[in-house]
C-alpha positions as CSV (number, residue, x, y, z in Angstrom):
1,M,111.9,44.4,103.1
2,L,108.1,44.5,102.2
3,A,106.1,42.8,105.1
4,V,103.1,40.9,103.4
5,T,99.9,39.7,105.5
6,F,98.9,36.8,103.6
7,L,95.6,34.5,104.6
8,L,94.8,30.9,103.8
9,S,91.4,29.6,103.9
10,L,90.6,25.5,104.3
11,G,87.5,23.6,104.2
12,L,87.8,22.7,107.9
13,A,85.0,23.0,109.9
14,L,86.7,23.8,113.5
15,L,84.8,26.6,115.7
16,P,81.9,29.0,115.4
17,L,82.3,32.2,113.4
18,S,82.3,34.3,116.7
19,Q,84.9,32.6,118.5
20,P,88.1,34.7,117.6
21,A,91.7,32.9,117.8
22,T,93.8,32.8,121.5
23,A,96.7,31.5,122.5
24,S,95.0,27.9,123.8
25,D,93.9,27.9,119.7
26,C,97.9,28.7,118.8
27,N,99.9,25.2,119.4
28,G,103.6,25.1,119.2
29,Q,103.8,24.5,115.3
30,W,101.8,26.8,114.1
31,A,103.4,29.7,116.5
32,A,106.6,28.4,115.5
33,A,105.4,29.4,111.9
34,G,104.4,32.5,113.1
35,M,100.8,32.2,112.3
36,C,97.5,31.7,114.5
37,G,93.9,30.7,113.2
38,L,90.0,32.3,112.6
39,V,87.5,30.2,112.1
40,D,84.4,30.6,110.6
41,G,82.6,27.7,110.9
42,S,83.8,26.0,107.1
43,S,86.7,27.2,106.8
44,L,90.1,28.2,109.0
45,I,91.8,31.8,108.0
46,I,95.7,31.0,108.6
47,T,97.1,34.8,108.8
48,G,101.2,35.2,108.6
49,T,103.1,37.7,107.8
50,Q,106.0,37.5,104.7
51,Q,108.9,39.7,104.7
52,Q,109.5,40.5,100.6
53,Q,112.8,42.3,99.2
54,G,112.9,46.1,98.2
55,T,109.9,47.8,99.9
56,D,109.8,49.7,102.8
57,P,107.3,48.4,105.3
58,S,106.2,51.9,106.5
59,T,105.1,52.2,103.3
60,D,102.9,49.7,102.4
61,T,99.4,49.9,101.5
62,R,98.3,46.0,100.9
63,R,95.2,45.1,102.6
64,S,94.8,42.8,105.6
65,D,94.0,40.1,103.6
66,G,96.9,39.9,101.6
67,G,95.5,41.3,98.2
68,P,97.3,44.2,96.7
69,S,95.7,47.8,96.5
70,G,97.2,48.8,93.7
71,P,98.8,47.2,90.4
72,S,100.8,44.3,90.4
73,G,104.4,44.0,90.1
74,P,107.2,42.4,90.6
75,G,107.5,43.5,94.4
76,A,104.1,41.3,94.6
77,P,103.6,38.5,97.2
78,S,103.1,35.1,95.3
79,G,100.7,34.1,98.4
80,P,101.0,32.1,101.7
81,S,104.8,30.5,102.0
82,Q,105.6,26.9,101.6
83,E,106.2,26.6,105.5
84,A,102.3,27.3,106.4
85,I,101.1,25.6,103.0
86,D,102.2,22.4,104.8
87,L,101.8,23.2,108.2
88,A,97.6,23.9,106.8
89,A,97.7,20.3,105.1
90,C,98.9,18.5,108.3
91,M,95.9,20.0,110.7
92,D,93.2,17.5,111.3
93,D,89.7,18.3,112.4
94,S,90.9,18.6,116.0
95,G,93.2,20.9,115.1
96,T,96.3,18.7,115.8
97,T,99.2,17.9,113.2
98,R,98.9,14.5,111.7
99,C,102.6,14.9,110.6
100,A,105.8,13.5,112.1
101,P,108.0,16.3,112.5
102,R,110.8,16.1,109.7
103,P,114.0,14.7,110.9
104,N,116.9,16.6,110.9
105,R,119.9,15.9,108.9
106,P,123.6,15.6,110.3
107,A,125.9,18.4,110.3
108,A,129.3,18.1,108.1
109,P,131.7,17.2,110.5
110,A,133.8,20.0,111.1
111,T,137.6,20.0,109.8
112,T,139.7,20.4,113.1
113,P,142.4,23.0,113.3
114,S,145.3,20.2,112.8
115,E,143.8,19.3,109.7
116,A,143.5,22.1,108.2
117,S,147.0,22.8,109.3
118,T,148.5,19.9,107.6
119,P,150.4,20.5,104.8
120,T,150.5,18.4,101.2
121,I,154.3,17.1,101.1
122,V,155.6,16.3,98.0
123,I,158.8,14.5,97.1
124,S,160.2,17.9,95.7
125,D,159.6,19.7,99.1
126,L,162.0,17.9,100.7
127,A,165.1,18.6,98.8
128,R,166.5,21.1,100.4
129,F,166.6,18.2,104.0
130,A,168.4,15.7,100.8
131,P,171.6,13.8,102.4
132,A,175.3,15.3,101.6
133,S,176.7,14.1,98.6
134,V,178.5,10.6,98.4
135,L,181.7,10.2,96.9
136,A,182.5,7.5,94.8
137,T,186.0,5.4,95.5
138,A,188.0,3.0,93.0
139,E,189.9,0.1,94.8
140,P,192.6,0.2,95.1
141,G,193.4,4.0,96.1
142,N,191.7,4.7,93.3
143,V,194.2,3.6,91.1
144,G,193.0,1.4,88.1
145,I,194.8,-1.1,85.8
146,A,193.3,-0.4,81.8
147,G,191.7,-3.6,80.2
148,M,190.6,-5.1,83.7
149,P,187.9,-4.3,86.4
150,T,188.3,-1.4,88.8
151,N,185.9,-2.2,91.7
152,F,183.5,1.3,92.5
153,T,182.3,1.2,96.1
154,A,180.3,4.1,98.3
155,A,179.2,5.0,101.7
156,A,175.3,5.9,101.7
157,A,173.8,5.6,104.7
158,A,170.0,6.3,105.5
159,Q,169.4,9.2,108.1
160,I,166.7,11.5,110.4
161,V,167.0,15.0,109.6
162,G,165.0,16.9,111.7
163,G,163.7,20.9,110.8
164,E,160.5,23.0,109.7
165,L,158.2,23.2,106.2
166,F,155.4,24.9,105.7
167,G,156.0,26.5,109.1
168,V,155.3,23.1,110.7
169,P,158.0,21.3,112.7
170,L,158.5,17.7,111.3
171,R,161.5,15.0,110.8
172,V,162.6,13.5,107.4
173,R,164.2,10.0,107.3
174,F,165.8,8.8,104.3
175,V,166.7,5.6,102.7
176,P,169.4,4.6,99.9
177,A,167.3,3.1,97.8
178,G,169.4,3.1,94.2
179,Y,173.0,4.2,93.0
180,D,173.5,5.4,89.6
181,Y,177.3,5.4,88.8
182,T,178.9,7.5,85.9
183,Y,182.4,5.9,85.3
184,G,183.6,9.4,83.3
185,D,184.4,7.7,80.0
186,G,181.3,7.9,79.1
187,G,180.0,4.2,80.6
188,S,177.6,4.3,83.5
189,A,175.7,1.8,85.5
190,T,172.1,1.7,87.4
191,V,172.3,-0.7,90.9
192,T,170.5,-1.1,93.8
193,T,173.9,-1.5,96.0
194,P,176.3,0.9,96.6
195,G,179.3,-2.0,96.1
196,Q,181.9,-4.1,98.3
197,T,185.7,-4.4,98.3
198,W,186.7,-7.5,96.9
199,E,187.7,-8.8,100.2
200,A,184.3,-8.2,101.5
201,L,182.9,-9.9,98.8
202,G,185.7,-12.3,99.1
203,Q,187.0,-12.0,95.7
204,A,190.3,-11.8,94.3
205,Q,191.5,-8.8,93.2
206,F,191.1,-6.9,89.2
207,T,187.9,-9.7,89.2
208,P,184.3,-8.2,88.3
209,T,181.8,-6.6,90.3
210,P,178.4,-5.6,90.6
211,T,179.7,-2.2,90.4
212,S,183.0,-2.7,88.3
213,H,184.0,-1.0,85.4
214,V,186.9,-1.8,82.4
215,Y,188.5,1.2,81.4
216,S,190.3,0.6,78.0
217,E,192.6,3.4,77.8
218,P,194.9,5.0,80.4
219,G,193.9,8.4,82.1
220,V,192.5,10.5,84.6
221,Y,188.7,10.1,84.6
222,P,186.0,11.9,86.6
223,A,183.7,9.7,88.3
224,R,181.0,10.1,90.6
225,V,178.0,8.3,91.9
226,D,174.5,9.5,92.1
227,T,172.6,8.2,95.1
228,R,168.5,7.9,95.2
229,Y,166.7,8.1,98.3
230,T,163.1,6.9,98.8
231,A,161.6,9.6,101.8
232,Q,159.3,9.4,105.1
233,V,157.9,12.7,107.0
234,D,156.9,12.4,110.6
235,L,154.5,15.3,111.6
236,G,154.1,14.3,115.2
237,T,151.5,11.5,114.4
238,G,153.8,8.9,113.2
239,W,156.5,8.3,109.7
240,I,153.9,9.1,106.4
241,D,155.6,7.7,103.3
242,V,156.2,10.2,100.6
243,P,155.7,8.9,97.0
244,G,158.8,9.3,94.8
245,Q,162.2,9.4,95.0
246,L,165.1,12.5,95.8
247,T,168.1,12.5,94.1
248,T,171.8,13.4,95.6
249,P,174.1,14.5,92.8
250,G,177.3,13.0,93.8
251,A,181.1,15.0,94.2
252,V,183.0,14.0,91.6
253,Q,186.7,11.7,92.3
254,E,189.5,11.6,89.5
255,I,190.6,8.2,88.9
256,R,193.6,7.2,87.3
257,I,193.7,4.8,85.0
258,L,197.4,3.0,84.4
259,E,198.7,1.2,81.5
260,A,199.7,-2.5,82.3
261,R,203.2,-4.0,81.3
262,T,204.2,-7.7,81.7
263,A,207.7,-9.2,82.3
264,L,208.5,-12.8,82.6
265,V,210.9,-12.5,86.1
266,A,212.6,-15.2,88.1
267,H,211.1,-13.6,91.2
268,T,208.2,-11.5,92.8
269,C,208.4,-8.6,94.1
270,D,208.7,-9.2,97.7
271,E,211.3,-11.9,96.9
272,N,213.5,-9.2,94.8
273,P,212.1,-5.5,95.5
274,A,214.6,-4.8,93.0
275,G,213.1,-6.3,89.9
276,I,211.9,-5.9,87.2
277,G,208.4,-4.3,87.1
278,C,209.0,-4.0,91.1
C-alpha cells in the first residue's frame, strides 16, 4: 500500500499565514475525512493521506506536498480523493459547511433463516407421498353382458399424508380431481366422477352411466382406473397450492363379459328356478 500525502489549494481567505491549524480549526466533517487545514491568507491548504495499492509506505520518497520525487508511473497518485474535493466545495468563508449530509440509503431487507430454508416444491416432488392405487369394479360382481352397458365405479377419497421433504417436515393433502378409465378392449374414458352404482343413481341395471362401457365380445378384460390428484402442502404456515396434478396408476381388475342368450319362457326364474336359463 502507498501512503500519498496531497494538497488542495482553494481561493479562500480565512486565517493569517502565520496561524497554523489547531484542533479547533478541524471540524467534525474535516476530521471524518482525515483532513485539517492551513491557510496563507489567500488560500486554504488541505492535507490528507490516501493509500495506493502496491507500494511499501516505508520506501516511499514522495514530497510532503504530494508531488512525486521520481518519474511518474502507474503507481503515481492522481490527486486528492473525491471525498476531499466534495468537502472543500461545501466550505464557506467562515469555515462551516453549507452542504446537507447525504441521506443514508436503506439497507436491503435481510433474508430470514426460515425464508432461506423454505424449499420450492413442484408436483413431481410429491410422488413419494402419492395415494395408493384405486381398484376399479364393475357391477354386477365384475361381470357384464356383451352388447350391454357394464357399469364401473372407483373408491377414491381425499387424504392427508405427513412426512419430510428436503429435510423439512410437512403435510401433503391430496384431493381427487379426475379419473382415467381403461377398459381393456381398447376403449377408455376420462371423467371427473369416480362412478356410482345403478342403485345410487336410481337407474335400472344395464343402462348407460357416465362411467359405463359396452363390450362387444365375450371374454376377460383387464380394466383399471388411474386417479388424478391435486395437491397442497403445509410447511407449518398453512396450506399452499402446488400447481399441476399427480396421477396414481390403478391396479388391474379382470372383468368377465358373458354372451347373452334369450329364451321365451312361461315363468321367471323366481317362479321356476329350474326353468331354461335359470
